[in-house]
C-alpha positions, 0 to 999 in steps of 0.5 A, spaced: 471 344 625 469 344 617 473 339 613 472 340 606 469 334 603 470 336 596 478 335 597 476 328 595 474 330 588 479 335 587 485 332 590 487 329 583 486 335 580 491 338 585 496 333 584 496 334 576 497 341 577 503 340 582 508 342 577 504 349 576 503 350 584 511 348 585 515 354 588 522 354 586 522 348 647 521 342 644 522 340 651 522 332 652 525 327 656 525 323 650 530 326 645 527 322 639 520 324 640 522 331 640 527 336 636 532 339 640 532 347 639 538 351 636 540 357 641 535 362 641 536 369 639 532 375 642 527 378 636 527 386 635 520 386 638 523 383 645 522 389 650 518 393 646 511 396 647 507 392 641 503 395 636 500 389 633 493 386 636 489 380 636 485 379 630 486 380 622 492 383 620 494 385 613 501 386 609 504 387 603 508 381 600 510 380 593 506 386 591 500 383 593 495 384 599 495 378 604 492 377 610 493 373 617 490 372 623 494 373 630 493 370 637 497 373 642 497 370 649 493 374 655 497 378 659 503 378 654 510 380 657 515 383 652 520 380 656 518 373 655 520 369 648 514 366 646 513 360 641 510 362 634 506 357 631 503 357 624 496 354 622 495 353 615 488 352 612 486 346 607 483 347 600 477 352 600 478 353 607 480 360 611 484 363 616 477 364 620 476 357 620 483 355 623 483 361 628 476 360 630 476 352 630 470 352 625 464 348 628 467 345 634 469 353 636 474 355 641 476 348 643 479 347 636 482 354 635 488 353 631 487 345 630 486 345 638 493 347 640 491 354 643 487 351 649 493 346 650 498 352 649 495 356 655 498 363 653 505 360 652 504 361 644 503 366 639 499 363 633 498 365 626 493 363 621 495 365 614 490 366 609 491 363 602 490 366 595 484 363 592 483 359 599 489 355 597 497 354 597 499 354 590 505 357 592 506 359 585 514 362 584 515 361 591 510 367 593 507 363 599 514 362 602 515 369 601 509 371 605 511 367 611 518 370 611 514 377 611 509 375 616 515 372 621 519 379 619 512 383 621 511 379 627 518 378 630 519 386 629 514 387 634 513 381 639 518 377 643 519 370 639 523 365 641 527 364 634 528 356 636 521 355 637 517 356 630 512 351 628 508 349 622 502 345 621 496 344 617 491 339 614 491 337 607 493 343 603 495 346 609 499 340 611 503 341 604 504 348 605 507 346 612 512 341 608 514 346 603 516 350 609 520 344 612 523 343 605 525 351 603 526 354 611 529 348 615 533 353 619 527 357 620 522 352 623 524 347 628 518 342 627 512 341 622 506 337 623 502 335 616 495 332 617 493 328 611 497 332 606 497 330 599 504 331 598 508 336 595 503 340 591 506 347 595 513 345 592 519 343 596 525 347 594 531 344 597 528 338 601 534 335 603 536 338 610 533 335 616 527 338 620 523 334 625 517 331 622 510 328 624 506 325 619 498 324 620 494 320 615 488 316 614 489 309 611 484 310 606 486 316 604 492 315 599 496 312 604 502 312 600 503 319 599 503 320 607 508 314 607 513 318 602 513 324 605 515 320 612 520 317 608 523 323 606 524 325 613 527 319 615 532 319 610 534 327 611 534 326 619 538 319 619 533 315 622 533 307 622 528 305 616 522 300 618 516 298 616 512 302 621 505 298 624 499 301 621 492 300 624 487 295 620 481 297 617 475 297 622 480 297 628 477 305 629 484 307 632 491 310 630 498 307 632 504 312 633 511 310 631 517 314 634 523 312 629 529 310 632 536 313 631 534 319 628 539 325 629 539 329 635 533 334 635 530 331 628 525 326 630 520 323 625 513 321 628 508 317 624 501 316 626 497 313 621 489 312 623 483 308 621 480 313 617 480 317 610 481 324 609 480 327 616 483 332 620 479 330 627 479 322 627 476 320 633 478 313 636 473 308 637 468 311 632 468 309 625 468 315 620 467 320 626 470 327 625 471 332 631 477 336 632 474 337 639 474 329 641 480 327 636 487 325 639 490 329 634 491 335 637 494 332 643 499 328 639 501 334 635 502 338 641 506 333 645 511 333 639 512 340 638 513 341 646 514 335 649 508 337 654 504 331 655 496 333 656 493 329 661 489 323 658 482 322 660 481 317 666 477 312 663 472 307 667 467 302 666 460 302 670 459 295 673 451 294 675 451 291 682 445 286 681 448 283 674 455 284 676 456 286 669 458 292 665 454 298 662 456 296 654 454 300 648 450 294 644 454 291 639 460 296 639 455 300 635 457 308 634 451 310 630 446 315 634 441 312 638 445 305 639 442 303 645 445 301 652 445 294 655 449 290 660 454 285 658 460 281 661 465 286 663 471 287 658 477 292 656 474 294 649 472 301 648 465 300 648 465 299 655 470 305 657 467 311 659 470 318 660 467 323 665 467 331 662 463 335 667 457 331 667 457 328 661 459 321 660 463 319 653 464 312 650 466 311 643 466 318 641 459 319 643 455 321 650 451 317 654 444 320 652 437 319 655 431 321 650 429 328 651 424 328 657 424 321 658 419 317 662 420 312 667 422 306 663 425 309 657 432 306 654 438 309 654 442 310 648 449 314 645 448 320 641 453 326 639 455 330 644 451 337 645 451 339 652 444 338 653 441 336 660 439 330 657 446 328 657 448 330 664 449 325 669 450 325 677 454 319 679 452 319 687 456 317 692 452 311 693 453 308 686 446 311 683 447 315 676 442 320 675 439 324 669 440 331 671 434 333 666 429 328 669 431 326 676 431 318 673 436 313 675 440 309 670 437 302 671 439 295 669 433 291 666 436 284 668 442 280 670 443 276 663 448 279 658 444 284 653 439 286 659 436 293 657 438 299 660 433 304 662 432 310 666 427 309 671 424 312 678 429 312 683 428 306 688 435 305 691 435 298 689 441 294 687 439 294 679 440 302 680 447 302 683 453 302 679 461 302 681 466 304 677 471 299 675 
């Protein structure tokens, strides 16, 4: 993922230019958490051998050459109606970054939804003119109309399952579609949208809406968009809770009493202009580790991706837990043992052989010698971040074969890797 930091510098320029820019299956048990579909109709592409293929596509729209990237499910079946999801890039971003996941790679393709979709969805990454979505004269909305026509004339799409999401300018473009095409799109998700800089032609009809916004990022703009859809969707207004600065978390509110099929979900987080905030980690930006993709996918589909199982590691000798010293989040923050508590700096999740905590990975310095301090570091998949948890309670560094060791029994005792001896100071229990 590659968030464009210059968004902060150009945001007010975009707002000032808004007048110029303005154009004219969610299957869930909780009806207020997910919109109900309109009856689906078969698209002309159903039953046809498709001509479209994965990758870059070109199209004429409004007399201009436009392009988009298409991702069709593996083993596409032309008799099955698929969801259709549009992912719009940010100011200065590209369709390639959305489709490829940027620096996070495939795990974040299409804002992380493609992996979660597991071949159930057709994805589209459109390319904006000048790497933005000014939508002058409504040309970008017309571009979307033309893409839908091209795709649905060739592929089998569920017309009741069209969705749009995007970050920043891409969120604004998704809002523009909600305003102008409320019967076309079933739901949209706007991540850190700066408002209606892509226009809002119409804007009075109900559309299922999810807003995600940092409390340090002109939060008033996010609240204003949320409140538009609260009104349109007939929800009960409320002062939705927001996380405090320094809390390193997010709070998701599902508005009550919305019209059936038109929920509003609001998810503010402790952070700034970000598309991939990470709970428990101040200012961290990682689509791969962020909670955002799971929340959006759940909203769009009603599917709940399995939450990672978290646990503490209690040192047998000390009776205390492995702890990120001072609840720090910086690379190189060292590990200690401390009285066990439920806070994030003692909550570990295991992904493969990596042990993650506060958005980082448990890390032994490269080629560490016996006695080296253990720390946290950005996850990179190296052998010095791989650990084997043995049935006897030992936690062994894959790179060095040394064992995780508590250096004492008092709060604040250093945690190192040391030659494995099997003592109580090297035995850890999940708690």
